[in-house]
matplotlib code that plots the C-alpha trace (Angstrom):
import matplotlib.pyplot as plt

x = [103.8, 100.0, 97.6, 94.8, 92.1, 89.7, 87.4, 85.8, 87.6, 85.2, 86.6, 84.4, 84.2, 81.6, 84.1, 85.1, 82.2, 79.6, 81.1, 80.0, 76.4, 75.1, 74.7, 76.4, 79.7, 81.5, 83.8, 87.3, 85.6, 82.4, 84.9, 87.0, 83.9, 82.5, 86.0, 86.4, 83.0, 83.7, 87.0, 84.4, 82.3, 85.5, 86.2, 89.2, 90.2, 88.6, 89.0, 89.6, 89.3, 91.0, 94.1, 95.2, 91.4, 91.8, 93.4, 90.5, 90.6, 94.6, 93.5, 91.4, 93.4, 96.0, 94.3, 92.1, 95.6, 97.5, 94.2, 92.2, 95.4, 97.2, 99.2, 95.3, 93.3, 92.5, 93.9, 93.6, 93.2, 93.9, 92.4, 94.7, 93.8, 97.2, 99.3, 102.3, 101.1, 98.1, 100.0, 102.3, 99.9, 98.2, 101.4, 102.1, 98.4, 98.8, 102.8, 101.1, 98.8, 100.7, 98.8, 98.2, 97.4, 97.3, 94.0, 95.2, 92.7, 92.3, 89.8, 89.4, 86.5, 87.0, 84.0, 86.0, 89.5, 87.6, 85.5, 87.0, 91.2, 91.0, 94.3, 94.6, 94.7, 98.6, 99.0, 96.6, 98.5, 101.7, 100.0, 98.6, 101.9, 103.7, 101.8, 101.3, 104.8, 105.7, 102.9, 104.4, 107.6, 106.0, 103.9, 103.7, 100.4, 98.6, 95.2, 94.5, 91.2, 90.2, 87.8, 84.5, 85.7, 82.2, 82.2, 85.7, 86.9, 87.8, 90.8, 92.2, 91.0, 92.9, 96.1, 95.7, 95.1, 98.4, 100.1, 99.7, 100.1, 103.3, 104.1, 103.2, 99.2, 98.7, 94.7, 93.0, 89.4, 86.8, 84.3, 80.5, 81.6, 77.9, 75.9, 75.1, 75.7, 73.5, 74.5, 74.9, 77.3, 79.5, 79.8, 81.3, 83.5, 85.1, 85.2, 87.1, 89.6, 90.8, 90.9, 92.5, 95.3, 98.4, 99.0, 95.7, 96.6, 99.2, 96.3, 93.0, 90.1, 88.1, 84.6, 83.0, 79.4, 77.0, 73.3, 71.6, 69.6, 69.1, 71.8, 74.3, 74.2, 72.8, 76.5, 78.8, 77.2, 77.4, 80.9, 81.9, 80.9, 83.5, 86.5, 86.2, 87.4, 87.4, 84.1, 84.0, 80.6, 79.1, 76.8, 73.4, 74.4, 74.9, 77.0, 77.0, 73.6, 71.5, 74.6, 76.8, 77.0, 75.1, 77.7, 74.8, 72.9, 76.1, 77.4, 73.8, 73.6, 76.8, 76.2, 72.5, 73.2, 76.7, 75.8, 74.8, 78.2, 80.5, 81.5, 82.7, 85.1, 86.1, 84.4, 81.7, 78.5, 76.9, 80.4, 79.2, 82.1, 81.8, 83.0, 83.6, 85.6, 82.5, 80.6, 77.3, 76.2, 77.8, 75.5, 72.3, 74.5, 76.7, 74.0, 72.5, 75.4, 76.3, 72.7, 72.7, 76.2, 75.7, 71.8, 70.8, 67.6, 67.3, 64.0, 61.7, 61.5, 65.5, 67.0, 68.5, 68.4, 65.2, 62.6, 60.3, 62.8, 61.6, 58.4, 55.0, 51.5, 49.9, 47.6, 49.2, 52.6, 52.4, 50.6, 53.5, 56.3, 54.8, 54.5, 57.9, 59.8, 61.7, 58.2, 58.7, 62.2, 65.8, 67.6, 67.4, 67.3, 70.3, 72.2, 72.7, 72.9, 69.1, 68.1, 64.6, 66.1, 63.1, 64.3, 67.6, 68.2, 66.4, 66.7, 68.3, 70.8, 74.7, 77.2, 79.2, 75.6, 75.1, 79.1, 78.5, 75.3, 77.0, 80.0, 77.5, 75.9, 79.2, 80.3, 83.3, 83.4, 86.3, 85.6, 84.3, 82.1, 80.5, 79.7, 77.9, 76.1, 75.3, 74.1, 71.3, 70.7, 69.5, 67.6, 65.5, 65.4, 63.6, 61.0, 60.7, 60.0, 61.7, 65.1, 65.1, 68.6, 67.6, 67.2, 70.6, 71.8, 70.1, 71.3, 74.8, 74.9, 73.1, 75.9, 79.2, 78.2, 81.0, 79.5, 80.7, 79.6, 79.6, 75.8, 74.0, 70.4, 70.0, 66.1, 63.0, 59.7, 56.6, 52.8, 50.7, 46.8, 44.1, 42.8, 46.5, 49.3, 52.1, 55.0, 58.3, 61.2, 64.5, 67.6, 71.1, 74.8, 76.9, 80.5, 81.4, 79.4, 77.1, 73.7, 70.6, 66.8, 64.7, 61.1, 58.9, 55.5, 55.3, 53.0, 53.8, 55.5, 59.1, 59.1, 58.2, 61.4, 63.1, 62.6, 63.9, 66.5, 67.5, 66.8, 69.4, 72.2, 71.7, 73.1, 71.3, 70.2, 67.4, 65.5, 65.2, 64.3, 62.6, 62.3, 60.8, 61.4, 60.0, 62.9, 60.7, 57.3, 54.9, 53.6, 57.1, 59.3, 62.5, 61.9, 65.1, 64.6, 67.2, 67.2, 69.3, 70.0, 71.3, 73.7, 74.5, 75.3, 76.4, 73.9, 74.8, 72.9, 71.5, 70.3, 68.9, 67.6, 64.9, 61.6, 60.8, 60.5, 60.2, 63.4, 65.0, 63.9, 65.8, 68.7, 69.6, 69.1, 71.2, 73.4, 73.0, 73.9, 76.9, 78.4, 77.5, 78.9, 82.4, 82.6, 82.1, 84.5, 87.0, 86.4, 87.7, 90.4, 91.8, 90.6, 92.7, 95.7, 95.6, 95.5, 98.8, 100.8, 99.4]
y = [-117.7, -118.8, -116.1, -117.6, -117.0, -119.7, -116.7, -113.7, -110.4, -107.6, -104.5, -101.5, -98.3, -96.6, -93.3, -93.1, -94.7, -94.5, -90.6, -90.0, -90.0, -86.8, -85.2, -87.9, -85.6, -85.9, -84.4, -85.9, -86.2, -88.0, -90.1, -90.9, -91.9, -94.3, -96.0, -96.6, -98.3, -100.1, -101.3, -102.8, -104.5, -106.4, -105.3, -106.0, -103.4, -99.9, -97.8, -94.2, -92.1, -90.8, -89.0, -87.0, -85.4, -82.9, -81.3, -83.1, -86.3, -86.2, -85.8, -87.6, -91.2, -90.4, -89.6, -92.9, -94.5, -93.3, -93.9, -97.4, -99.0, -100.2, -103.7, -105.6, -103.0, -103.4, -102.8, -99.3, -98.1, -95.4, -95.0, -93.9, -93.0, -94.7, -91.5, -91.0, -87.7, -89.9, -92.7, -90.8, -89.0, -92.2, -93.6, -90.5, -90.7, -94.3, -93.9, -93.7, -97.2, -100.6, -102.3, -100.1, -100.4, -98.3, -99.3, -98.2, -97.8, -97.4, -97.9, -100.7, -100.8, -99.8, -97.0, -95.8, -95.9, -94.1, -91.6, -91.0, -91.8, -91.0, -94.1, -97.2, -100.4, -101.1, -97.6, -98.8, -102.1, -100.1, -97.7, -100.0, -102.1, -99.6, -97.8, -100.6, -101.4, -98.0, -98.3, -101.7, -99.5, -97.8, -101.0, -104.3, -104.3, -103.3, -103.5, -102.7, -102.1, -102.4, -100.0, -101.0, -104.4, -105.8, -104.1, -104.8, -107.1, -110.9, -111.0, -107.9, -108.0, -111.4, -109.5, -106.4, -108.5, -110.8, -108.3, -106.2, -109.6, -109.5, -106.1, -107.3, -106.6, -108.7, -108.0, -108.0, -106.1, -106.2, -103.7, -104.0, -100.1, -99.3, -101.8, -103.3, -107.3, -110.2, -112.8, -115.7, -113.2, -112.1, -115.6, -116.6, -113.6, -114.3, -118.1, -117.1, -115.0, -118.1, -120.2, -117.4, -115.4, -117.9, -115.9, -115.8, -117.7, -115.0, -112.5, -112.8, -112.1, -108.9, -107.9, -104.0, -103.7, -101.2, -101.5, -100.2, -102.8, -104.0, -107.2, -105.8, -108.3, -111.1, -110.4, -110.8, -113.9, -115.7, -114.3, -116.1, -119.0, -118.9, -117.8, -114.1, -113.8, -110.3, -108.0, -104.7, -103.0, -100.5, -99.5, -99.8, -100.5, -96.1, -94.9, -92.9, -93.1, -96.7, -96.9, -100.5, -104.1, -103.7, -105.1, -106.2, -108.1, -109.6, -110.9, -112.0, -114.3, -115.7, -116.5, -117.7, -119.5, -120.9, -125.0, -123.4, -121.8, -123.8, -126.5, -123.8, -123.0, -126.7, -127.4, -129.6, -128.7, -129.1, -126.3, -124.1, -121.7, -118.5, -116.9, -113.7, -112.2, -110.1, -109.2, -109.4, -107.9, -104.9, -104.4, -102.6, -99.7, -99.4, -99.0, -96.7, -94.3, -94.2, -93.2, -90.4, -89.0, -89.2, -88.4, -91.1, -92.6, -96.2, -97.8, -99.6, -102.4, -102.5, -106.2, -106.8, -103.1, -102.0, -100.5, -103.8, -106.2, -108.3, -107.2, -109.0, -107.6, -110.8, -112.3, -116.0, -114.2, -113.4, -116.8, -118.9, -116.4, -116.3, -120.4, -120.7, -117.9, -120.4, -120.3, -117.0, -115.7, -116.9, -115.0, -113.8, -110.0, -110.2, -111.4, -108.2, -106.5, -105.5, -106.5, -106.8, -104.5, -102.2, -99.7, -99.9, -96.1, -93.2, -89.7, -91.2, -93.2, -92.1, -91.1, -94.7, -96.6, -94.5, -95.0, -98.9, -99.2, -97.3, -99.8, -102.4, -100.7, -100.9, -96.8, -96.2, -92.6, -89.9, -87.9, -84.9, -86.8, -88.5, -85.5, -83.8, -87.4, -87.4, -84.1, -85.0, -87.8, -86.0, -83.0, -86.5, -88.4, -85.3, -85.6, -89.0, -91.7, -94.9, -94.6, -97.5, -98.5, -97.0, -94.1, -94.0, -94.8, -91.8, -89.2, -90.6, -90.3, -87.3, -85.8, -87.1, -86.2, -84.1, -81.0, -77.6, -75.9, -72.5, -71.7, -72.8, -73.1, -71.0, -70.9, -71.9, -70.9, -71.0, -70.5, -72.2, -73.7, -75.1, -70.9, -69.2, -68.0, -70.1, -68.0, -68.7, -66.8, -68.5, -67.7, -68.7, -67.7, -66.9, -68.2, -64.8, -65.5, -62.9, -63.7, -62.6, -62.9, -63.0, -64.3, -65.6, -66.7, -70.0, -72.6, -74.5, -74.2, -76.1, -74.1, -71.1, -71.9, -72.3, -69.1, -67.2, -69.4, -68.8, -64.6, -64.6, -67.4, -65.1, -68.4, -68.9, -72.6, -75.1, -77.1, -80.7, -83.3, -83.6, -86.4, -87.6, -90.7, -92.0, -93.5, -95.6, -96.4, -93.6, -90.2, -89.2, -90.7, -89.0, -88.1, -87.5, -85.3, -85.5, -82.7, -82.1, -79.0, -77.9, -74.9, -74.5, -77.8, -79.5, -81.3, -80.9, -82.6, -82.8, -84.5, -84.3, -86.2, -84.6, -85.3, -81.8, -82.3, -78.6, -77.8, -81.4, -79.7, -76.7, -78.3, -80.7, -77.5, -75.4, -78.2, -79.1, -74.8, -75.4, -78.0, -75.6, -72.5, -73.9, -75.8, -72.0, -70.8, -73.6, -72.4, -68.4, -69.7, -71.9, -68.7, -66.6, -69.0, -69.6, -65.7, -65.2, -67.6, -65.9]
z = [-20.5, -19.9, -18.6, -16.7, -14.0, -12.5, -11.5, -13.5, -12.7, -12.3, -14.0, -12.7, -14.9, -13.2, -12.7, -16.4, -18.6, -16.3, -15.2, -19.1, -18.6, -19.0, -15.8, -13.8, -13.6, -10.0, -8.2, -7.0, -3.3, -4.2, -7.1, -3.9, -2.0, -4.8, -5.0, -1.1, -1.7, -4.9, -2.9, 0.3, -2.8, -4.0, -7.2, -9.2, -11.0, -10.8, -13.9, -11.8, -15.0, -18.5, -16.5, -19.8, -20.5, -17.3, -14.4, -12.4, -13.9, -13.4, -10.0, -9.1, -10.4, -8.4, -4.9, -6.1, -7.2, -3.6, -0.9, -2.6, -4.6, -1.3, -1.1, -0.3, -2.9, -6.3, -9.7, -10.7, -14.1, -16.4, -19.5, -22.3, -26.0, -27.8, -27.9, -26.0, -24.1, -22.9, -21.6, -19.6, -17.9, -17.1, -15.6, -14.1, -12.1, -11.5, -9.5, -6.0, -6.4, -5.6, -8.3, -11.5, -15.2, -18.1, -20.3, -24.1, -27.0, -30.6, -33.5, -35.2, -37.4, -41.1, -40.4, -37.6, -39.2, -42.7, -41.1, -37.6, -37.7, -41.5, -41.1, -42.8, -41.3, -41.6, -39.7, -36.7, -36.4, -36.2, -33.7, -31.5, -31.5, -30.3, -28.0, -26.0, -25.9, -24.7, -21.7, -21.0, -20.2, -17.6, -15.9, -16.2, -16.1, -19.5, -20.7, -24.6, -26.2, -29.9, -30.3, -31.7, -32.2, -33.0, -35.8, -37.2, -39.7, -37.8, -39.8, -39.5, -35.2, -35.1, -36.4, -34.1, -31.2, -31.9, -32.5, -28.9, -27.1, -28.3, -27.6, -23.5, -23.6, -20.3, -21.4, -24.5, -24.4, -27.2, -26.9, -28.3, -28.3, -29.9, -28.7, -31.8, -31.6, -30.1, -27.8, -30.2, -32.7, -29.3, -28.0, -31.9, -31.7, -28.2, -29.5, -33.0, -31.0, -28.7, -31.8, -34.3, -32.0, -31.6, -28.9, -26.9, -23.5, -23.1, -21.7, -20.4, -22.4, -21.5, -22.7, -22.7, -24.1, -24.3, -23.4, -26.9, -27.7, -23.9, -24.4, -22.4, -19.7, -22.2, -24.5, -21.6, -20.3, -23.8, -23.9, -20.6, -22.1, -24.7, -22.9, -21.5, -18.2, -17.3, -17.3, -17.6, -16.1, -13.7, -11.0, -11.8, -15.9, -15.9, -18.9, -22.3, -24.1, -22.8, -19.7, -19.5, -18.8, -15.2, -12.7, -10.1, -12.7, -14.1, -10.9, -9.3, -12.7, -12.2, -8.7, -8.9, -11.7, -10.9, -11.2, -15.1, -15.5, -13.1, -16.1, -18.4, -15.5, -15.9, -12.4, -11.1, -11.5, -8.2, -6.8, -4.5, -4.7, -5.7, -9.8, -8.8, -5.6, -5.4, -1.6, -2.7, 0.4, -0.7, -4.1, -2.4, -0.6, -3.3, -5.7, -3.7, -3.3, -6.8, -7.7, -5.1, -5.9, -9.9, -9.5, -12.1, -10.3, -10.3, -12.2, -9.8, -11.6, -12.4, -11.4, -8.8, -6.9, -7.9, -5.2, -6.5, -7.3, -4.2, -4.0, -4.6, -5.5, -6.8, -4.5, -6.1, -5.5, -2.2, -1.1, -2.1, -0.7, 2.4, 2.5, 0.8, -0.4, -3.2, -5.2, -6.2, -5.4, -6.7, -4.4, -0.8, -0.4, 2.2, -0.3, -2.0, 1.4, 1.9, 5.9, 7.7, 10.0, 10.8, 14.1, 15.0, 16.8, 18.4, 19.4, 22.4, 21.4, 22.5, 19.5, 20.1, 19.0, 16.0, 14.8, 15.7, 13.8, 10.7, 10.7, 10.9, 7.7, 5.8, 6.4, 7.9, 8.4, 9.9, 12.8, 10.8, 8.8, 11.8, 13.6, 10.6, 10.0, 14.0, 14.1, 10.9, 12.7, 16.0, 13.5, 11.8, 15.4, 17.1, 14.2, 13.7, 16.4, 15.3, 13.0, 10.5, 8.2, 5.4, 7.1, 8.7, 4.8, 3.1, 6.3, 5.7, 2.1, 2.2, 4.4, 3.1, -0.3, -1.2, -3.4, -3.2, -0.6, -1.6, -1.3, 1.5, 2.6, 5.8, 5.4, 3.5, 4.4, 1.6, 1.4, -0.2, -0.5, -2.4, -3.3, -2.5, -4.7, -3.5, -2.6, -0.7, 1.1, 1.0, 2.6, 1.2, 2.5, -0.2, -0.8, 0.8, 4.4, 3.5, 4.1, 1.0, 1.2, -1.5, -2.2, -5.5, -6.4, -8.6, -10.2, -6.5, -3.4, -4.8, -8.0, -5.7, -4.2, -7.1, -8.7, -5.3, -5.1, -8.8, -7.6, -5.1, -7.3, -10.6, -12.7, -16.1, -15.7, -17.1, -14.3, -16.7, -14.0, -10.5, -8.9, -4.7, -3.6, -0.1, 1.6, 4.2, 4.4, 6.9, 7.2, 9.0, 6.0, 4.7, 1.2, -1.3, -3.9, -7.1, -9.7, -12.6, -14.3, -18.3, -18.7, -22.1, -23.1, -19.6, -17.0, -13.5, -10.8, -7.1, -4.6, -0.9, 1.8, 5.0, 6.5, 4.8, 1.2, 0.5, 2.5, 0.6, -2.8, -1.6, -0.9, -3.6, -6.0, -4.4, -4.8, -8.3, -8.7, -6.6, -8.4, -11.9, -10.1, -9.5, -12.6, -13.8, -11.6, -12.6, -16.1, -15.6, -13.6, -16.6, -19.0, -16.8, -17.1, -20.3, -21.1, -18.5, -20.7, -24.5]

ax = plt.figure().add_subplot(projection="3d")
ax.plot(x, y, z, "-o")
ax.set_aspect("equal")
plt.show()
């Protein structure tokens, strides 16, 4: 059997590897929101999680498999170590999906074998072959990854790949686990696999890489030229350490430079057919959603989706762009979903107009979500004369975030000035429905608000990041606040949007504290169950 694809398959691991980024922890409902958007984006495979890792991960994979893994939806994948229990958990979680995939892995580099696995090459080869076959007994679509492949001995790597393909792997993924390789090396590695693994035509070659040296995207593009046909990437490039190869950069590189890449797919150079199945108009919206829900801000100079990606300050550049965009822009901002629409709705707009515009922007909300978002829209419309698409986007993303609704901000009042002592009074509604009020002074109004909130919630934490961004221009712009706080070794993020930055700051902080509080509650429940078993 020959396995071929005339396009690049986009394997999105935002919900698995991306979530491993410190502070990017998502709850089940947030993962589902992102998974739905990834389906709209057109990714081919969603790696929904690591089913065996925790009950929460299992439930998330299962829920995404059920709701997003439909007939016309993407393949839903779960990661699993080359261990029977992991594979069984993945298979069980993926049952609701029309198209499921088990992605199993084991290290193949000598350094991992000696210091991490304490196994010989022969033992690893036998385990890889056996576990791929075991995964194959549950479903036809099985992916195998030799972890740290980029630092593995090529001859041993060829041997492992040949054995796992023979055992039933339909995709073999070549990971640069530590972000060590360079483009020419990675390209040569893929070429070597094509030339030295006899049955490689029976599997799709995939690549996975980290960005420790800033080379992940370049490595992947070189791999494509040498035969890789699946790219494992994340939205905004989030992930462990320096992150993963960025989905938006890969997709747009293949789109903008398709005349360069076409010959590697056996196409005429001038072919305009897309090299991926991605709907590029959904890129920006997906980027914003992931940034908001994970609390991982996108740097302004980030390629494709950064705030400055289509901005021009140089007089020479501005002059050129005004005369012809192609002078200094290699792609149209509308191609990734940025629009020139400014005023779309106002305070007199009705619910139907609101729903219709949200659909045009790509938001499919349930009735309850729409009601919540519409109330917020009216509140903002009373304060702002003109509501832009970006305002709407901020409102909706803020309202549909599924952070645990434990503590709720009821009142925020501050007093500050050049010769005054910043003082804040806050009222929070507790999970039990009781309203508690406290006050504090601080070095500034936000510091005072946070100290007052801490007095009410009474959960020790350390604020490690505080960021404010303006959604649109103007003195009445909505401000988005993203914060990250640390509790012991874990990091929790919070996000909120409001025309009042102080209120947004309070809501973002409570948002993060709710995640922390819910985590502590979950830990206590698990400890209680364990104690009962003992």
